[in-house]
TIRO-2110 file (N, C-alpha, C; in Angstrom, 1 decimal):
// TIRO-2110
2.0, -2.8, 19.5, N, 1, A
0.8, -2.3, 20.3, CA, 1, A
1.1, -2.6, 21.7, C, 1, A
1.6, -3.8, 22.0, N, 2, A
1.8, -4.2, 23.4, CA, 2, A
2.8, -3.3, 24.1, C, 2, A
3.9, -2.9, 23.3, N, 3, A
4.9, -2.0, 23.9, CA, 3, A
4.3, -0.7, 24.1, C, 3, A
3.5, -0.2, 23.2, N, 4, A
2.9, 1.1, 23.4, CA, 4, A
2.0, 1.2, 24.6, C, 4, A
1.2, 0.1, 24.9, N, 5, A
0.4, 0.1, 26.1, CA, 5, A
1.2, 0.0, 27.3, C, 5, A
2.2, -0.8, 27.3, N, 6, A
3.1, -1.0, 28.4, CA, 6, A
3.8, 0.4, 28.8, C, 6, A
4.2, 1.1, 27.8, N, 7, A
4.8, 2.5, 28.0, CA, 7, A
3.7, 3.4, 28.6, C, 7, A
2.5, 3.3, 28.2, N, 8, A
1.4, 4.1, 28.7, CA, 8, A
1.2, 3.9, 30.2, C, 8, A
1.4, 2.7, 30.7, N, 9, A
1.2, 2.3, 32.1, CA, 9, A
2.2, 3.2, 32.9, C, 9, A
3.3, 3.6, 32.4, N, 10, A
4.3, 4.4, 33.1, CA, 10, A
4.0, 5.9, 33.1, C, 10, A
2.9, 6.2, 32.4, N, 11, A
2.6, 7.6, 32.2, CA, 11, A
1.1, 7.9, 32.5, C, 11, A
0.8, 8.0, 33.8, N, 12, A
-0.6, 8.2, 34.2, CA, 12, A
-1.2, 9.4, 33.6, C, 12, A
-0.5, 10.5, 33.3, N, 13, A
-1.1, 11.6, 32.7, CA, 13, A
-1.6, 11.3, 31.3, C, 13, A
-0.9, 10.4, 30.6, N, 14, A
-1.3, 10.1, 29.2, CA, 14, A
-2.6, 9.2, 29.3, C, 14, A
-2.7, 8.4, 30.3, N, 15, A
-3.9, 7.5, 30.4, CA, 15, A
-5.1, 8.4, 30.6, C, 15, A
-4.9, 9.5, 31.4, N, 16, A
-6.0, 10.4, 31.7, CA, 16, A
-6.4, 11.1, 30.4, C, 16, A
-5.4, 11.5, 29.6, N, 17, A
-5.7, 12.1, 28.3, CA, 17, A
-6.4, 11.2, 27.4, C, 17, A
-6.1, 9.9, 27.3, N, 18, A
-6.8, 9.0, 26.5, CA, 18, A
-8.2, 8.8, 27.0, C, 18, A
-8.4, 8.7, 28.3, N, 19, A
-9.8, 8.6, 28.8, CA, 19, A
-10.6, 9.8, 28.5, C, 19, A
-10.0, 11.0, 28.5, N, 20, A
-10.7, 12.2, 28.2, CA, 20, A
-10.9, 12.5, 26.7, C, 20, A
-10.2, 11.7, 25.9, N, 21, A
-10.3, 11.9, 24.5, CA, 21, A
-9.4, 13.0, 23.9, C, 21, A
-8.4, 13.5, 24.7, N, 22, A
-7.5, 14.6, 24.2, CA, 22, A
-6.2, 14.1, 23.8, C, 22, A
-5.9, 12.8, 23.8, N, 23, A
-4.6, 12.2, 23.5, CA, 23, A
-4.4, 12.3, 22.0, C, 23, A
-3.2, 12.7, 21.6, N, 24, A
-2.8, 12.7, 20.2, CA, 24, A
-2.1, 11.4, 19.8, C, 24, A
-2.9, 10.5, 19.2, N, 25, A
-2.3, 9.2, 18.8, CA, 25, A
-1.3, 9.3, 17.7, C, 25, A
-0.3, 8.4, 17.6, N, 26, A
0.6, 8.5, 16.4, CA, 26, A
-0.2, 8.3, 15.1, C, 26, A
0.2, 9.0, 14.1, N, 27, A
-0.5, 9.0, 12.8, CA, 27, A
-0.7, 7.6, 12.2, C, 27, A
0.1, 6.6, 12.6, N, 28, A
0.0, 5.3, 12.0, CA, 28, A
-1.1, 4.5, 12.7, C, 28, A
-1.7, 5.0, 13.8, N, 29, A
-2.8, 4.3, 14.4, CA, 29, A
-4.1, 4.4, 13.7, C, 29, A
-4.8, 3.3, 13.5, N, 30, A
-6.1, 3.2, 12.9, CA, 30, A
-7.1, 3.4, 14.0, C, 30, A
-8.4, 3.6, 13.6, N, 31, A
-9.5, 3.7, 14.6, CA, 31, A
-9.6, 2.4, 15.4, C, 31, A
-9.3, 1.3, 14.8, N, 32, A
-9.3, 0.0, 15.5, CA, 32, A
-8.2, 0.0, 16.6, C, 32, A
-7.0, 0.5, 16.3, N, 33, A
-5.9, 0.5, 17.2, CA, 33, A
-6.3, 1.4, 18.4, C, 33, A
-6.9, 2.6, 18.1, N, 34, A
-7.3, 3.5, 19.2, CA, 34, A
-8.3, 2.9, 20.1, C, 34, A
-9.3, 2.2, 19.5, N, 35, A
-10.3, 1.5, 20.3, CA, 35, A
-9.7, 0.4, 21.2, C, 35, A
-8.7, -0.3, 20.7, N, 36, A
-8.0, -1.4, 21.4, CA, 36, A
-7.3, -0.8, 22.6, C, 36, A
-6.6, 0.4, 22.4, N, 37, A
-5.9, 1.0, 23.5, CA, 37, A
-6.9, 1.5, 24.6, C, 37, A
-7.9, 2.1, 24.1, N, 38, A
-8.9, 2.6, 25.1, CA, 38, A
-9.6, 1.5, 25.9, C, 38, A
-9.9, 0.4, 25.2, N, 39, A
-10.5, -0.7, 25.9, CA, 39, A
-9.6, -1.4, 26.9, C, 39, A
-8.3, -1.4, 26.5, N, 40, A
-7.3, -2.0, 27.4, CA, 40, A
-7.1, -1.1, 28.7, C, 40, A
-7.2, 0.2, 28.5, N, 41, A
-7.1, 1.1, 29.6, CA, 41, A
-8.3, 1.0, 30.5, C, 41, A
-9.4, 0.9, 29.9, N, 42, A
-10.7, 0.8, 30.7, CA, 42, A
-10.9, -0.6, 31.3, C, 42, A
-10.2, -1.6, 30.7, N, 43, A
-10.4, -3.0, 31.1, CA, 43, A
-11.7, -3.6, 30.7, C, 43, A
-12.3, -3.0, 29.6, N, 44, A
-13.6, -3.5, 29.2, CA, 44, A
-13.5, -4.7, 28.3, C, 44, A
-12.3, -5.0, 27.8, N, 45, A
-12.2, -6.1, 26.9, CA, 45, A
-11.1, -7.0, 27.4, C, 45, A
-11.4, -8.2, 27.8, N, 46, A
-10.3, -9.0, 28.4, CA, 46, A
-9.2, -9.3, 27.4, C, 46, A
-9.5, -9.4, 26.1, N, 47, A
-8.5, -9.7, 25.1, CA, 47, A
-7.5, -8.5, 25.1, C, 47, A
-8.0, -7.3, 25.1, N, 48, A
-7.1, -6.1, 25.1, CA, 48, A
-6.5, -5.9, 26.5, C, 48, A
-7.2, -6.3, 27.5, N, 49, A
-6.6, -6.1, 28.9, CA, 49, A
-5.4, -6.9, 29.1, C, 49, A
-5.3, -8.1, 28.5, N, 50, A
-4.1, -8.9, 28.6, CA, 50, A
-2.8, -8.2, 28.2, C, 50, A
-3.0, -7.2, 27.4, N, 51, A
-1.8, -6.4, 27.0, CA, 51, A
-1.1, -5.7, 28.1, C, 51, A
-1.9, -5.5, 29.2, N, 52, A
-1.3, -4.8, 30.4, CA, 52, A
-0.4, -5.8, 31.1, C, 52, A
-0.5, -7.1, 31.0, N, 53, A
0.3, -8.0, 31.8, CA, 53, A
1.7, -8.0, 31.3, C, 53, A
END
């Protein structure tokens, strides 16, 4: 998960897709994983946000 979020940091257009709800997550992602990614991007959850570091 940390690697996935780190790679997203390098792809601003993907971040915008996630925020807009149009991003196609990998099939292996659960709803919980998707929420963690979205929260990390929005910075709404400090535990998820640490993944950006």
